[in-house]
SERO-4910 file (N, C-alpha, C, O; in steps of 0.05 Angstrom, whole numbers):
BEGIN
 pado doro    nc1    nc2    nc3   cac1   cac2   cac3    cc1    cc2    cc3    oc1    oc2    oc3
  Met    A    475   -157   -505    474   -140   -481    455   -153   -461    433   -163   -469
  Thr    A    461   -153   -436    444   -163   -414    423   -143   -407    429   -120   -403
  Pro    A    397   -152   -406    376   -133   -399    379   -123   -371    389   -137   -353
  Arg    A    368    -99   -366    370    -87   -339    342    -78   -331    326    -70   -347
  Ile    A    337    -80   -305    313    -68   -293    323    -51   -270    334    -60   -251
  Arg    A    318    -25   -273    325     -6   -252    353    -10   -242    358     -9   -217
  Gly    A    372    -14   -259    400    -16   -251    409    -44   -243    432    -48   -237
  Ser    A    390    -63   -242    398    -90   -235    401   -107   -260    384   -107   -277
  Val    A    423   -120   -262    427   -138   -284    411   -163   -280    411   -175   -259
  Leu    A    397   -172   -301    382   -196   -300    401   -220   -301    421   -217   -315
  Pro    A    396   -242   -289    372   -249   -275    371   -237   -247    392   -233   -234
  Met    A    347   -230   -239    343   -219   -212    333   -242   -194    321   -261   -203
  Thr    A    337   -238   -168    325   -257   -150    296   -248   -146    288   -226   -152
  Ser    A    280   -266   -135    252   -259   -129    251   -236   -109    234   -218   -112
  Ala    A    269   -235    -90    269   -214    -70    275   -187    -84    263   -167    -77
  Gln    A    294   -187   -103    300   -162   -117    276   -153   -134    271   -129   -136
  Leu    A    263   -171   -147    240   -165   -163    217   -153   -146    205   -133   -154
  Leu    A    212   -165   -123    191   -155   -105    199   -127    -94    182   -110    -92
  Thr    A    224   -124    -87    233    -98    -77    230    -76    -99    221    -54    -92
  Asp    A    236    -83   -123    232    -64   -145    202    -57   -148    195    -33   -152
  Ala    A    185    -77   -147    156    -72   -151    145    -54   -129    130    -35   -134
  Phe    A    153    -60   -104    143    -43    -82    155    -15    -83    142      5    -75
  Gly    A    179    -12    -94    191     14    -98    175     31   -119    172     55   -116
  Arg    A    164     17   -139    148     31   -159    122     41   -147    112     62   -154
  Ile    A    111     25   -128     86     34   -115     93     59    -99     77     79   -100
  Arg    A    115     59    -84    122     82    -68    124    107    -86    114    129    -79
  Glu    A    137    105   -109    140    127   -127    113    137   -137    108    161   -138
  Ala    A     95    119   -143     68    126   -153     52    140   -131     38    159   -137
  Val    A     55    131   -106     42    144    -84     51    173    -80     35    191    -77
  His    A     77    176    -81     88    204    -78     80    221   -101     74    245    -97
  Asp    A     80    211   -125     71    226   -148     42    234   -146     34    257   -154
  Ala    A     25    217   -136     -4    222   -134    -11    241   -111    -28    258   -114
  Ala    A      2    238    -88     -6    252    -64     12    275    -56      4    293    -42
  Gly    A     37    274    -64     57    293    -55     49    322    -61     41    329    -83
  Gly    A     51    339    -40     47    367    -43     18    376    -43     13    400    -46
  Leu    A     -1    358    -41    -29    366    -41    -38    376    -14    -27    369      7
  Thr    A    -58    393    -14    -70    404     10    -89    383     21    -98    365      7
  Pro    A    -97    385     47   -117    367     58   -143    367     42   -156    346     38
  Asp    A   -152    390     32   -176    392     16   -173    377    -11   -192    364    -20
  Gln    A   -150    380    -23   -145    366    -48   -144    336    -43   -155    320    -59
  Leu    A   -132    327    -22   -131    299    -15   -159    287    -10   -164    264    -15
  Ala    A   -177    304      1   -203    295      8   -224    298    -15   -247    289    -13
  His    A   -216    311    -37   -235    317    -59   -245    290    -71   -230    272    -76
  Arg    A   -272    289    -74   -285    266    -86   -299    275   -111   -317    292   -110
  Leu    A   -292    264   -133   -305    271   -159   -335    266   -156   -344    245   -147
  Glu    A   -350    286   -164   -379    285   -162   -389    279   -134   -412    270   -130
  Gly    A   -372    283   -114   -379    279    -86   -382    250    -79   -392    244    -57
  Arg    A   -375    231    -96   -380    203    -91   -355    185    -94   -353    165    -81
  Ala    A   -337    193   -111   -314    175   -117   -294    175    -93   -295    191    -76
  Asn    A   -277    155    -94   -256    153    -73   -237    177    -77   -229    184    -99
  Ser    A   -229    188    -55   -210    211    -55   -182    200    -57   -176    177    -52
  Ile    A   -163    218    -64   -135    211    -64   -126    202    -37   -112    182    -34
  Gly    A   -135    217    -17   -127    210     11   -137    183     19   -122    167     30
  Trp    A   -162    176     12   -172    150     19   -158    128      3   -150    108     14
  Leu    A   -154    132    -23   -140    112    -40   -112    106    -29   -105     82    -27
  Val    A    -97    126    -23    -69    121    -14    -70    110     14    -54     91     20
  Trp    A    -87    120     32    -90    108     59    -97     78     57    -85     61     70
  His    A   -118     72     40   -127     45     37   -106     26     26   -101      5     37
  Leu    A    -93     34      4    -72     17     -7    -50     12     13    -38    -10     13
  Thr    A    -43     32     28    -22     29     48    -31     12     71    -16     -5     82
  Arg    A    -56     15     80    -66     -2    102    -67    -31     93    -60    -49    109
  Val    A    -76    -37     69    -77    -65     60    -48    -76     58    -44    -99     67
  Gln    A    -30    -61     47     -2    -70     46      8    -76     74     20    -97     79
  Asp    A      4    -57     93     13    -60    120      1    -85    133     15   -101    145
  Asp    A    -26    -88    130    -40   -111    141    -30   -138    129    -23   -156    145
  His    A    -28   -140    103    -20   -165     91      9   -172     95     15   -196    100
  Val    A     26   -153     94     55   -159     98     60   -166    127     75   -184    133
  Ala    A     48   -151    146     51   -157    174     41   -185    180     54   -200    195
  Asp    A     18   -193    169      7   -220    173     27   -241    162     32   -260    176
  Ala    A     37   -237    138     55   -256    126     81   -258    142     93   -280    145
  Ala    A     90   -235    153    116   -235    168    112   -243    197    132   -248    211
  Gly    A     87   -244    206     82   -250    234     90   -228    253     99   -233    275
  Thr    A     86   -203    244     93   -179    260     68   -162    264     48   -166    250
  Glu    A     71   -143    282     49   -123    285     50   -103    262     71    -97    251
  Gln    A     27    -93    256     25    -73    234     39    -47    242     38    -39    266
  Val    A     51    -34    223     64     -8    228     43     12    238     49     29    254
  Trp    A     18     10    228     -4     28    235     -7     30    265    -11     53    275
  Thr    A     -7      8    279    -11      8    308     16      8    323     19     22    343
  Arg    A     35     -6    313     61     -9    327     75     18    329     87     24    350
  Asp    A     74     34    308     89     59    307     72     84    312     81    106    308
  Gly    A     47     80    320     30    103    328     17    118    305      7    140    309
  Trp    A     17    107    281      4    121    258    -26    123    262    -38    143    254
  Ala    A    -38    103    274    -67    104    278    -74    128    296    -94    142    290
  Asp    A    -58    133    316    -62    157    333    -57    183    319    -72    202    322
  Arg    A    -37    184    302    -31    208    287    -52    215    267    -59    239    263
  Phe    A    -64    195    254    -85    200    235   -112    207    249   -127    223    239
  Ala    A   -116    195    272   -140    200    289   -166    198    273   -184    215    274
  Leu    A   -168    176    257   -192    172    241   -214    160    259   -209    146    278
  Pro    A   -239    165    252   -262    154    267   -268    125    259   -291    118    254
  Leu    A   -247    109    257   -249     81    249   -235     63    269   -217     72    283
  Asp    A   -242     38    269   -228     19    285   -199     17    275   -195     17    251
  Pro    A   -180     14    293   -152     13    284   -146    -11    266   -126    -10    251
  Ser    A   -163    -31    266   -159    -54    248   -170    -49    220   -166    -66    202
  Asp    A   -185    -28    216   -198    -22    191   -177    -16    169   -159     -1    173
  Thr    A   -181    -29    146   -163    -24    123   -177    -10    100   -165     -3     80
  Gly    A   -203     -5    104   -218      8     82   -233    -11     64   -249     -3     48
  Tyr    A   -228    -37     68   -241    -57     50   -271    -56     55   -280    -59     78
  Gly    A   -287    -52     34   -316    -52     36   -328    -26     47   -351    -26     56
  His    A   -312     -5     48   -322     20     59   -346     30     44   -348     28     19
  Thr    A   -365     42     59   -387     56     47   -378     84     39   -355     92     45
  Ser    A   -395     98     25   -388    126     17   -383    143     42   -364    159     42
  Asp    A   -398    140     63   -394    156     87   -367    149    100   -354    167    111
  Glu    A   -360    124    100   -334    116    112   -311    127     95   -291    135    107
  Val    A   -314    127     69   -293    139     52   -290    168     59   -268    178     61
  Ala    A   -313    182     62   -312    211     69   -299    216     96   -288    237    100
  Ser    A   -300    197    114   -289    200    141   -259    199    141   -246    207    161
  Val    A   -247    189    120   -218    187    118   -207    214    108   -203    217     83
  Arg    A   -202    232    126   -190    258    120   -163    259    133   -161    255    157
  Val    A   -142    263    117   -115    263    128   -106    291    132   -113    309    117
  Gly    A    -90    295    152    -81    322    160    -62    335    140    -62    360    138
  Ser    A    -47    319    126    -28    330    106    -18    308     88    -19    285     94
  Ala    A     -8    317     65      5    298     47     30    285     60     36    262     55
  Glu    A     43    301     76     67    291     90     60    268    109     75    248    111
  Leu    A     38    271    123     29    250    141     23    224    125     31    202    133
  Leu    A      8    228    104      0    205     87     24    191     75     26    167     76
  Thr    A     41    206     62     65    194     50     85    184     71    100    165     66
  Gly    A     85    196     94    102    187    116     94    159    125    111    142    129
  Tyr    A     68    155    128     58    128    135     65    109    113     74     86    118
  His    A     60    117     88     66     98     66     96     91     66    103     68     62
  Asp    A    113    111     70    142    106     71    150     87     93    167     69     89
  Ala    A    137     89    116    143     71    139    134     42    132    149     23    138
  Val    A    111     40    119    102     13    110    120      3     88    127    -21     88
  His    A    128     20     70    146     12     48    172      1     60    182    -20     52
  Asp    A    184     16     79    209      7     91    206    -20    104    224    -37    102
  Arg    A    184    -24    119    180    -50    132    176    -72    111    186    -94    114
  Thr    A    161    -66     90    156    -85     68    183    -93     55    188   -117     51
  Val    A    199    -74     48    224    -80     35    243    -96     53    256   -114     44
  Glu    A    243    -89     79    259   -104     98    251   -133     98    267   -151     98
  Tyr    A    225   -138     97    214   -165     97    220   -179     70    231   -202     71
  Val    A    214   -167     48    217   -182     22    246   -186     15    252   -206      1
  Arg    A    264   -169     24    292   -174     19    303   -199     33    323   -210     25
  Ser    A    289   -207     54    297   -231     69    287   -257     57    294   -279     66
  Leu    A    269   -255     37    256   -279     27    274   -294      7    289   -282     -8
  Thr    A    271   -320      7    283   -337    -14    261   -347    -32    237   -345    -25
  Asp    A    268   -358    -54    248   -370    -72    231   -391    -58    207   -392    -62
  Gly    A    243   -407    -41    229   -427    -26    208   -416     -7    187   -429     -3
  Asp    A    213   -392      3    193   -380     22    167   -373      7    146   -373     20
  Leu    A    168   -368    -18    145   -358    -33    123   -380    -36    100   -373    -42
  Asp    A    130   -405    -33    111   -427    -35     95   -431     -9     76   -447     -8
  Arg    A    103   -418     13     90   -421     39     60   -412     37     54   -391     26
  Ile    A     43   -429     48     14   -422     49     10   -401     71     19   -405     94
  Val    A     -2   -378     64     -7   -357     84    -37   -353     90    -44   -339    109
  Asp    A    -54   -366     74    -83   -362     78    -97   -387     67    -99   -391     43
  Arg    A   -108   -403     86   -123   -427     78   -153   -422     75   -168   -441     69
  Ala    A   -161   -397     78   -190   -391     75   -199   -391     46   -223   -389     41
  Trp    A   -181   -393     27   -187   -393     -1   -182   -421    -13   -168   -437     -2
  Asp    A   -195   -426    -35   -191   -452    -49   -183   -445    -78   -200   -436    -93
  Pro    A   -159   -449    -86   -138   -461    -70   -126   -442    -49   -130   -418    -51
  Pro    A   -112   -453    -29   -100   -436     -9    -80   -417    -21    -68   -422    -42
  Val    A    -77   -394     -9    -60   -372    -19    -31   -375    -10    -26   -378     14
  Thr    A    -13   -375    -29     16   -375    -22     25   -347    -16     12   -327    -23
  Leu    A     49   -345     -4     61   -319      0     66   -305    -26     61   -281    -28
  Ala    A     74   -319    -47     79   -306    -73     53   -294    -84     53   -271    -93
  Val    A     32   -309    -83      6   -299    -93     -3   -275    -76    -14   -256    -87
  Arg    A      0   -276    -50     -8   -254    -32      7   -229    -39     -5   -207    -41
  Leu    A     33   -231    -43     50   -207    -48     43   -196    -76     42   -171    -79
  Val    A     39   -213    -96     32   -203   -122      4   -190   -121      0   -170   -135
  Ser    A    -14   -201   -106    -40   -189   -103    -38   -161    -90    -52   -143   -100
  Val    A    -22   -158    -70    -18   -132    -58     -6   -112    -78    -16    -90    -80
  Ile    A     14   -121    -93     26   -103   -113      5    -95   -134      4    -71   -141
  Ala    A    -10   -114   -144    -30   -107   -164    -51    -88   -154    -58    -69   -167
  Asp    A    -62    -93   -130    -82    -76   -118    -71    -48   -112    -84    -28   -118
  Asp    A    -47    -47   -101    -34    -21    -96    -30     -5   -121    -36     19   -121
  Leu    A    -21    -18   -142    -16     -3   -167    -42      7   -179    -43     29   -190
  Gln    A    -63     -9   -177    -90      0   -187    -99     25   -172   -107     45   -184
  His    A    -97     24   -145   -106     47   -129    -88     71   -133    -98     94   -133
  Ala    A    -62     67   -136    -44     89   -141    -51    102   -168    -49    126   -171
  Gly    A    -58     86   -187    -66     96   -213    -92    112   -212    -95    133   -225
  Gln    A   -110    102   -195   -135    117   -191   -130    144   -178   -141    165   -186
  Ala    A   -112    144   -158   -105    169   -145    -91    188   -164    -96    212   -164
  Ala    A    -74    178   -182    -61    195   -202    -82    207   -221    -79    230   -229
  Phe    A   -102    191   -228   -123    201   -246   -138    224   -232   -143    245   -245
  Val    A   -146    220   -207   -160    241   -193   -142    266   -191   -152    289   -195
  Arg    A   -117    262   -185    -99    285   -184    -98    300   -210    -98    325   -211
  Gly    A    -98    286   -232    -97    298   -258   -122    315   -264   -122    334   -280
  Leu    A   -144    308   -251   -169    323   -255   -172    347   -237   -188    365   -241
  Leu    A   -155    348   -216   -157    370   -197   -148    396   -210   -148    417   -197
***
């Protein structure tokens, strides 16, 4: 019998594999944040830990930033007005990387629908981009600031790994609420 992943018969193309991985992130985000109140999204364990709202916002901002950079497009956050809708007291280029505790606390989202809506918009843009990729595209250098330089494949896998870690953290916090 031929093995299957989410209804796709193996072997899969790289684009199909990436699309599946980003789809799993989307599911994890909805499971972690869906249906929560703004206060639940902002809850910080012991008043210090990252909130569900911050975790999902951050993972989505990083995905938006990195995929837009790789694709050579504007981020969904600014292009589609999400920065204005969230109205956070942060620079529009902020992704949450290196945030202090006070900055984490400043990320309060108006609703789970707003948060998952932004994630869905980034997911749609991400899938549109990765579906267009060929195996040869994945070897392209996208960041020479690292040694060795970062390829598109490494960047996308890094985003997937980081997103899944943060989505898991958000799910953990939700389980404690």
